[in-house]
C-alpha positions as CSV (number, residue, x, y, z in Angstrom):
1,M,0.0,0.0,0.0
2,L,3.0,2.3,0.5
3,H,3.8,2.2,-3.3
4,N,7.6,2.0,-2.3
5,L,7.6,5.6,-1.0
6,K,10.9,7.1,-0.4
7,P,12.2,10.3,1.4
8,Y,12.6,13.6,-0.4
9,P,16.0,14.2,-2.0
10,A,17.1,17.0,0.4
11,Y,16.0,18.2,3.8
12,K,16.5,21.2,6.1
13,D,16.0,21.6,9.8
14,S,12.6,23.2,10.4
15,G,13.7,24.6,13.7
16,V,10.4,23.3,15.1
17,P,10.8,20.2,17.4
18,W,7.4,18.7,16.5
19,L,8.1,18.9,12.8
20,G,11.8,17.9,12.8
21,E,13.4,18.0,9.3
22,V,11.3,19.0,6.4
23,P,11.9,18.9,2.6
24,E,14.3,21.7,1.6
25,H,11.8,23.5,-0.6
26,W,9.0,23.6,2.0
27,E,8.2,26.6,4.1
28,V,7.7,26.6,7.9
29,L,5.5,29.4,9.1
30,P,3.5,30.4,12.2
31,N,-0.2,29.8,12.1
32,R,-0.8,33.6,12.2
33,A,0.7,33.7,8.7
34,L,-1.3,30.7,7.5
35,F,-4.7,31.4,9.0
36,E,-6.9,34.3,10.0
37,E,-9.5,34.0,12.8
38,V,-13.1,34.6,11.7
39,K,-16.0,35.5,14.0
40,E,-19.0,35.9,11.7
41,R,-22.1,35.7,13.8
42,D,-25.9,36.2,13.7
43,Y,-26.7,33.2,11.4
44,P,-29.1,31.3,13.8
45,E,-30.9,29.5,11.0
46,E,-27.8,27.7,9.7
47,Q,-27.4,24.0,10.5
48,L,-25.4,23.0,13.6
49,L,-21.9,21.6,13.2
50,S,-19.7,19.7,15.7
51,V,-16.0,19.1,15.9
52,T,-15.3,15.5,16.8
53,I,-12.1,13.8,17.9
54,S,-12.7,10.9,15.5
55,Q,-13.6,12.8,12.3
56,G,-13.2,16.5,12.7
57,V,-16.1,18.7,11.6
58,I,-19.4,16.9,11.0
59,Q,-23.1,17.8,10.8
60,Q,-24.5,17.7,14.3
61,T,-27.6,15.8,13.0
62,D,-25.3,12.9,12.2
63,L,-23.8,12.9,15.7
64,L,-27.2,13.1,17.4
65,T,-28.6,10.3,15.3
66,N,-25.7,8.0,16.0
67,S,-25.3,8.7,19.7
68,S,-29.1,8.8,20.6
69,K,-28.6,12.2,22.1
70,K,-30.9,15.2,21.8
71,D,-29.9,18.7,20.9
72,S,-30.0,20.6,24.2
73,S,-27.6,23.3,23.1
74,N,-28.3,27.0,23.8
75,E,-31.5,28.0,22.0
76,D,-30.1,31.5,21.2
77,K,-27.9,30.8,18.2
78,T,-27.2,34.4,17.3
79,K,-23.7,34.3,19.0
80,Y,-22.8,31.1,17.2
81,K,-20.0,31.3,14.7
82,L,-20.4,30.8,11.0
83,V,-18.3,28.1,9.4
84,K,-17.9,28.0,5.6
85,P,-16.6,25.1,3.5
86,G,-12.8,25.2,3.7
87,D,-12.7,26.8,7.1
88,I,-10.8,25.1,10.0
89,A,-12.7,24.8,13.3
90,Y,-11.5,23.4,16.6
91,N,-12.8,22.9,20.1
92,K,-10.6,25.0,22.4
93,M,-10.9,22.5,25.2
94,R,-10.4,19.4,23.1
95,A,-7.8,20.5,20.5
96,W,-5.1,18.6,22.4
97,Q,-7.2,15.4,21.9
98,G,-7.6,16.0,18.1
99,A,-10.9,17.8,18.0
100,I,-10.0,19.9,14.9
101,G,-10.5,19.8,11.2
102,V,-11.6,21.4,8.0
103,S,-15.3,21.8,7.3
104,R,-17.0,20.5,4.1
105,Y,-20.2,22.2,5.2
106,R,-21.7,25.6,5.8
107,G,-23.1,25.9,9.3
108,I,-22.6,27.3,12.8
109,V,-20.6,26.1,15.8
110,S,-20.6,27.0,19.5
111,P,-19.2,30.4,20.5
112,A,-16.6,28.3,22.5
113,Y,-15.1,27.0,19.3
114,V,-12.5,28.8,17.2
115,V,-12.9,29.2,13.5
116,V,-9.9,30.1,11.3
117,R,-9.7,30.6,7.5
118,P,-6.6,29.7,5.4
119,R,-4.8,32.6,4.0
120,G,-3.6,32.8,0.4
121,A,-2.8,29.8,-1.8
122,Q,-3.5,26.9,0.5
123,N,-5.3,23.6,0.2
124,P,-7.4,23.4,3.4
125,N,-7.5,19.6,3.2
126,Y,-3.7,19.5,3.6
127,S,-4.1,21.5,6.8
128,H,-6.9,19.1,7.9
129,Y,-4.5,16.1,7.7
130,L,-1.6,18.0,9.3
131,L,-3.6,19.4,12.2
132,R,-5.1,16.0,13.1
133,T,-1.8,14.2,13.5
134,P,-0.8,13.0,17.0
135,D,2.3,15.2,16.9
136,F,0.2,18.4,16.3
137,A,-2.1,17.3,19.1
138,K,0.9,17.1,21.5
139,E,2.0,20.6,20.3
140,A,-1.5,21.9,20.9
141,E,-1.4,20.4,24.4
142,R,1.9,22.2,25.0
143,W,0.3,25.5,24.1
144,S,-2.9,24.9,25.9
145,Y,-3.6,26.7,29.2
146,G,-5.4,25.4,32.3
147,I,-5.2,23.9,35.7
148,T,-6.3,20.4,34.8
149,S,-6.6,18.4,31.6
150,D,-10.4,18.9,31.7
151,Q,-9.8,22.6,31.5
152,W,-7.0,22.9,29.1
153,S,-7.8,25.4,26.4
154,L,-6.0,26.3,23.2
155,R,-6.7,30.0,22.9
156,P,-6.6,31.6,19.4
157,E,-3.6,33.7,20.4
158,H,-1.7,30.6,21.2
159,F,-2.9,28.7,18.1
160,K,-1.4,31.5,16.0
161,M,2.0,31.0,17.6
162,I,2.3,27.3,16.6
163,Y,4.5,26.7,13.5
164,C,3.4,24.4,10.7
165,S,4.9,23.1,7.5
166,L,3.7,24.4,4.2
167,P,4.5,22.7,0.8
168,P,3.9,24.5,-2.4
169,K,0.2,24.7,-3.3
170,D,0.4,22.2,-6.1
171,E,2.3,19.7,-3.9
172,Q,-0.3,20.2,-1.2
173,S,-3.0,19.0,-3.6
174,V,-0.8,16.0,-4.6
175,I,-0.5,15.0,-1.0
176,V,-4.2,15.4,-0.4
177,H,-5.0,13.3,-3.5
178,Y,-2.7,10.5,-2.4
179,L,-4.0,10.5,1.2
180,D,-7.6,10.6,0.1
181,H,-6.9,7.6,-2.1
182,I,-5.2,5.6,0.7
183,D,-7.7,6.7,3.3
184,R,-10.7,5.4,1.2
185,R,-9.0,2.0,1.0
186,I,-8.2,1.7,4.6
187,R,-11.8,2.7,5.5
188,H,-12.9,0.0,3.1
189,Y,-10.8,-2.7,4.8
190,I,-12.0,-1.6,8.2
191,R,-15.6,-1.7,7.2
192,A,-15.1,-5.3,5.9
193,K,-13.5,-6.3,9.2
194,K,-16.4,-4.6,11.1
195,K,-19.0,-6.5,9.0
196,L,-17.2,-9.8,9.8
197,I,-17.2,-8.9,13.5
198,K,-20.9,-8.0,13.4
199,L,-21.8,-11.3,11.8
200,L,-19.9,-13.3,14.4
201,E,-21.3,-11.2,17.3
202,D,-24.9,-11.8,16.0
203,Q,-24.1,-15.5,16.0
204,K,-22.9,-15.3,19.5
205,Q,-26.0,-13.4,20.6
206,A,-28.3,-16.1,19.1
207,I,-26.4,-18.8,21.0
208,I,-26.5,-16.8,24.3
209,H,-30.2,-16.0,24.0
210,Q,-31.1,-19.6,23.4
211,A,-29.0,-20.8,26.4
212,V,-30.1,-18.2,29.0
213,T,-33.8,-18.2,28.1
214,R,-34.5,-21.9,27.2
215,G,-31.5,-23.8,28.7
216,L,-29.6,-26.7,27.1
217,D,-32.4,-29.3,27.0
218,P,-34.4,-29.0,23.7
219,N,-37.2,-31.1,25.2
220,V,-37.7,-29.1,28.4
221,K,-41.3,-28.1,29.3
222,L,-41.9,-24.4,29.0
223,K,-44.2,-21.9,30.7
224,P,-45.3,-18.4,29.8
225,S,-42.9,-16.0,31.5
226,G,-45.6,-13.3,31.6
227,V,-43.2,-10.9,30.0
228,E,-43.6,-10.0,26.3
229,W,-40.0,-9.5,25.6
230,L,-39.0,-12.7,27.2
231,G,-41.6,-15.2,26.0
232,E,-41.6,-18.8,27.3
233,V,-39.0,-20.1,29.7
234,P,-38.5,-23.6,31.3
235,E,-41.3,-24.2,33.8
236,H,-38.9,-24.8,36.7
237,W,-37.0,-21.5,36.2
238,D,-37.8,-18.4,38.2
239,V,-38.5,-15.0,36.6
240,V,-37.9,-12.4,39.3
241,A,-36.5,-9.0,40.0
242,L,-32.7,-9.0,40.1
243,R,-32.7,-8.0,43.8
244,R,-34.3,-11.3,44.7
245,Y,-31.0,-13.2,44.3
246,W,-28.4,-10.5,43.9
247,E,-27.1,-7.5,45.9
248,V,-26.5,-4.3,44.1
249,V,-24.0,-1.8,45.6
250,D,-23.4,1.6,44.0
251,C,-20.0,3.2,43.6
252,K,-18.9,6.2,45.7
253,H,-19.9,9.4,43.8
254,V,-16.6,11.1,44.3
255,T,-13.8,12.3,42.1
256,V,-10.4,10.8,43.2
257,P,-6.9,11.8,42.3
258,F,-5.1,9.6,39.7
259,V,-1.5,8.4,40.1
260,D,0.9,6.6,37.8
261,E,1.5,3.7,40.2
262,G,-1.4,2.7,42.4
263,I,-4.6,0.7,42.7
264,P,-6.7,0.2,39.5
265,L,-10.2,1.7,39.1
266,A,-12.9,-0.1,37.2
267,S,-15.0,2.5,35.3
268,V,-17.0,2.6,32.1
269,R,-14.1,1.5,29.8
270,E,-13.1,-1.4,31.9
271,V,-16.5,-3.2,31.7
272,Q,-16.9,-3.2,27.9
273,S,-15.5,-6.8,27.6
274,F,-17.2,-9.8,29.1
275,D,-14.4,-10.3,31.6
276,L,-13.2,-7.3,33.5
277,N,-10.1,-5.7,31.9
278,L,-8.0,-3.5,34.1
279,S,-5.0,-3.3,31.8
280,T,-5.5,0.3,30.8
281,S,-7.4,1.5,33.9
282,K,-6.7,4.7,35.8
283,R,-5.2,4.3,39.3
284,T,-5.5,6.0,42.6
285,N,-3.6,5.9,45.9
286,K,-4.2,3.6,49.0
287,E,-5.9,6.3,51.0
288,W,-8.6,7.0,48.3
289,Y,-8.9,3.2,47.6
290,A,-9.8,2.7,51.3
291,H,-12.5,5.4,50.9
292,L,-13.9,3.9,47.7
293,I,-14.3,0.4,49.1
294,N,-15.9,1.6,52.4
295,G,-19.4,0.2,53.0
296,G,-19.1,-3.2,51.4
297,R,-17.9,-1.9,48.1
298,Q,-14.7,-4.0,47.8
299,P,-15.1,-6.1,44.6
300,K,-14.0,-9.7,44.6
301,K,-13.7,-12.7,42.3
302,G,-17.2,-13.7,41.0
303,D,-18.7,-10.2,41.3
304,L,-20.1,-8.2,38.3
305,I,-19.2,-4.6,37.6
306,Y,-22.2,-3.0,35.8
307,C,-22.2,0.3,33.8
308,R,-25.0,2.7,34.8
309,N,-24.1,5.6,32.4
310,V,-23.1,6.2,28.8
311,S,-23.0,2.6,27.7
312,V,-25.8,1.4,30.0
313,G,-25.9,-2.4,30.3
314,A,-22.2,-3.2,29.7
315,C,-21.3,-5.7,32.4
316,A,-18.0,-7.4,33.3
317,F,-17.3,-10.5,35.3
318,V,-14.4,-10.3,37.9
319,T,-12.2,-13.2,37.1
320,S,-9.3,-12.7,39.6
321,D,-8.6,-11.6,43.2
322,E,-6.7,-8.6,42.0
323,T,-7.2,-5.6,44.2
324,F,-9.2,-2.8,42.6
325,A,-12.0,-0.4,43.4
326,M,-15.0,0.9,41.5
327,G,-14.6,4.2,39.7
328,Q,-17.3,6.5,38.4
329,D,-20.6,5.4,36.8
330,V,-20.6,1.8,37.7
331,C,-22.1,-0.5,40.4
332,L,-21.3,-3.9,41.9
333,I,-23.6,-6.9,41.6
334,R,-23.0,-10.0,43.7
335,S,-24.6,-13.1,45.1
336,E,-23.4,-15.7,47.6
337,T,-25.5,-18.5,46.1
338,E,-25.8,-17.8,42.3
339,N,-23.4,-18.0,39.4
340,G,-22.3,-14.5,38.5
341,R,-21.0,-15.6,35.1
342,F,-24.5,-16.9,34.2
343,L,-26.0,-13.6,35.2
344,N,-23.5,-11.8,33.0
345,Y,-24.5,-13.9,30.0
346,F,-28.1,-12.9,30.7
347,M,-27.3,-9.2,31.2
348,R,-25.6,-9.2,27.8
349,S,-28.4,-11.1,26.1
350,P,-30.8,-9.8,23.5
351,A,-33.6,-10.3,26.0
352,M,-32.0,-7.9,28.5
353,Q,-31.3,-5.4,25.7
354,Q,-35.0,-5.3,24.9
355,Q,-35.8,-4.8,28.6
356,L,-33.3,-1.9,28.9
357,S,-34.7,-0.2,25.8
358,L,-38.1,-0.1,27.5
359,V,-36.6,1.2,30.8
360,L,-34.7,4.0,29.0
361,I,-37.6,5.2,26.8
362,G,-37.7,9.0,27.0
363,S,-34.3,9.4,28.6
364,T,-32.4,12.4,27.2
365,F,-29.1,10.7,28.2
366,H,-28.7,7.0,28.8
367,R,-28.4,6.5,32.5
368,I,-29.9,4.0,34.9
369,N,-30.1,4.2,38.7
370,V,-29.5,1.5,41.3
371,S,-33.2,1.1,42.1
372,E,-34.0,0.5,38.4
373,I,-31.1,-2.1,38.2
374,K,-32.5,-3.9,41.2
375,S,-35.9,-4.1,39.5
376,L,-34.7,-5.6,36.3
377,L,-36.3,-8.9,35.5
378,V,-33.9,-11.9,35.2
379,V,-34.3,-15.6,34.7
380,V,-32.8,-17.9,37.4
381,P,-32.4,-21.6,36.7
382,P,-31.3,-23.9,39.6
383,R,-27.6,-23.4,40.4
384,N,-26.5,-26.7,38.9
385,E,-28.1,-25.6,35.5
386,Q,-26.5,-22.2,35.7
387,D,-23.1,-23.9,36.0
388,L,-23.8,-26.2,33.1
389,I,-25.1,-23.4,30.9
390,V,-22.0,-21.3,31.7
391,S,-19.6,-24.2,30.8
392,S,-21.5,-24.8,27.5
393,L,-21.4,-21.1,26.5
394,D,-17.8,-20.7,27.5
395,A,-16.8,-23.6,25.3
396,S,-18.9,-22.7,22.2
397,L,-18.3,-19.0,22.3
398,S,-14.5,-19.4,22.5
399,K,-14.5,-20.7,19.0
400,L,-16.2,-17.4,17.8
401,N,-14.1,-15.2,20.0
402,K,-10.8,-16.1,18.3
403,P,-11.7,-14.8,14.8
404,I,-13.3,-11.7,16.4
405,E,-10.2,-10.9,18.4
406,L,-8.1,-11.4,15.2
407,A,-10.3,-9.0,13.2
408,Q,-10.2,-6.4,16.0
409,R,-6.4,-6.7,16.1
410,E,-6.3,-6.2,12.3
411,I,-8.5,-3.1,12.7
412,S,-6.2,-1.7,15.4
413,L,-3.1,-2.2,13.1
414,L,-4.9,-0.5,10.2
415,H,-5.6,2.5,12.4
416,E,-2.0,2.6,13.6
417,Y,-0.8,2.3,10.0
418,R,-3.1,5.1,8.8
419,T,-2.1,7.4,11.6
420,R,1.7,6.9,11.0
421,L,1.4,7.1,7.2
422,I,-0.5,10.4,7.3
423,A,2.0,11.9,9.8
424,D,5.0,10.9,7.7
425,I,3.5,12.3,4.5
426,V,2.2,15.6,5.7
427,T,5.5,16.4,7.5
428,G,7.6,15.5,4.5
429,K,9.2,12.3,5.7
430,L,7.9,10.4,2.7
431,D,7.6,11.7,-0.9
432,V,4.3,10.8,-2.7
433,R,4.6,12.9,-5.8
434,E,5.5,10.1,-8.2
435,A,3.1,7.6,-6.6
436,A,0.2,10.1,-6.7
437,A,0.8,10.8,-10.4
438,N,-0.2,7.2,-11.2
439,L,-3.3,7.1,-9.1
440,P,-6.8,7.1,-10.7
441,E,-9.0,10.2,-10.4
442,E,-11.7,9.6,-7.8
443,T,-14.9,11.3,-7.0
444,D,-14.8,13.5,-3.9
445,E,-17.2,11.5,-1.6
446,I,-18.8,13.3,1.3
447,E,-19.0,10.6,4.0
448,T,-21.6,10.5,6.7
449,F,-20.8,9.8,10.3
450,D,-19.1,6.4,10.3
451,D,-19.5,4.1,13.2
452,A,-16.6,1.9,11.8
453,L,-14.2,4.8,12.4
454,A,-15.7,6.3,15.5
455,E,-15.4,3.5,18.0
456,D,-15.3,4.7,21.6
457,E,-16.7,8.1,20.4
458,E,-19.4,8.0,23.1
459,L,-17.0,6.7,25.8
460,E,-14.1,9.2,25.1
461,N,-15.9,12.3,24.0
462,N,-19.6,12.7,24.7
463,E,-19.4,15.3,21.9
464,I,-22.7,17.2,22.5
465,E,-22.1,17.5,26.2
466,N,-18.6,18.8,25.7
467,E,-19.9,21.4,23.2
468,Q,-22.5,22.5,25.7
469,A,-19.9,22.7,28.4
470,G,-17.8,24.9,26.1
471,E,-20.8,27.2,25.5
472,L,-21.3,27.7,29.2
473,E,-17.6,28.4,29.6
474,E,-17.8,31.1,26.9
475,E,-20.9,32.6,28.5
476,V,-19.1,32.8,31.9
477,L,-16.0,34.3,30.4
478,A,-18.1,36.9,28.5
């Protein structure tokens, strides 16, 4: 896919650490020479735009549709800033995370966003690729101002002081043409892998649903459950509120300090997989750990950690005796008599997803409280049947998990490859001029919000809520 790309014939020191050496004929200029800030206001009827970490500038209708959120932004849009096609917009408080990009659309953004317009002979799409590299994000972080990471802000006057590389105009277009070509192909590969994963996950869900609602005996006598979304169940099984057999303990609603070396915290991200994964969790010190586990909140092997917010319903089984505490937005589910692994299979089944969809009807944001969790209906076979069902599911699903894990690894490698390739090309480490000359002309597709390239968007960003927070900040500062 690299087309045997090679470095440029001659380089010079850019004098800018984040750029390093650049091709000898490229310019290196401060952003004040490359962009002018624009503050065109009083266009309240224009469509709303958002600046996402995953894709840059998108139409907010796409984000709302895909995240199940509602537009609760400021009703008075007269102070919102106009963005024209070709303008660059960025979220002041998220630029260091990559929330920046060129707009394909005409619309308006929050007053807390910054809008800049390229000066002179520039291809704004080259700037889009350059400003979304991890190296620029680190430079944006270096120039951002604030007390904590949640308050870091890249102000316009500091954005103007950052130096960027600038190839000749025709070379910018060549680079954009090449990167668009490669990007389309990488997106195609990722979509294909995502479709494979979806098929395998659907197969897993069908197997789980059959096992946790009907059991392993195809000749078992059934009875009406009395619940429309559940249907018939084995006549000797219980259909009861979760609290009948399980204890539910909420997390401490406190913000704790994080440390590099300390005790892991299980929050939303850690419960996305079936088994609890603490490998990338944030950590806190022993004093705060003691506070977090106070009141019977110390998790142990066999417990479940359940997500109450953002990705409601995600649930992870604790497989080891590793010491950890609950972080934010989760609760603990445990029983001294029942198989927690069986419950986790049921909590992740299509039946439970249907139940949750009914519980969450009308919710502006997906959240569930502890009393609602305790009231969730669950099926409870005798303990010996729970154990047999778990053993059967563990064995059959492991055959499907291996190709899923392989496809996920391939997607991760594709993302890494794409990120590194773009960075090397837009900073002049690789010369694409000859390779681009041999590429076919392609139509300039306008892509809609793509779930295949926006994984973890809801977990990492909560885009609409961040935008509203930025609006409030702007109003306070005003």
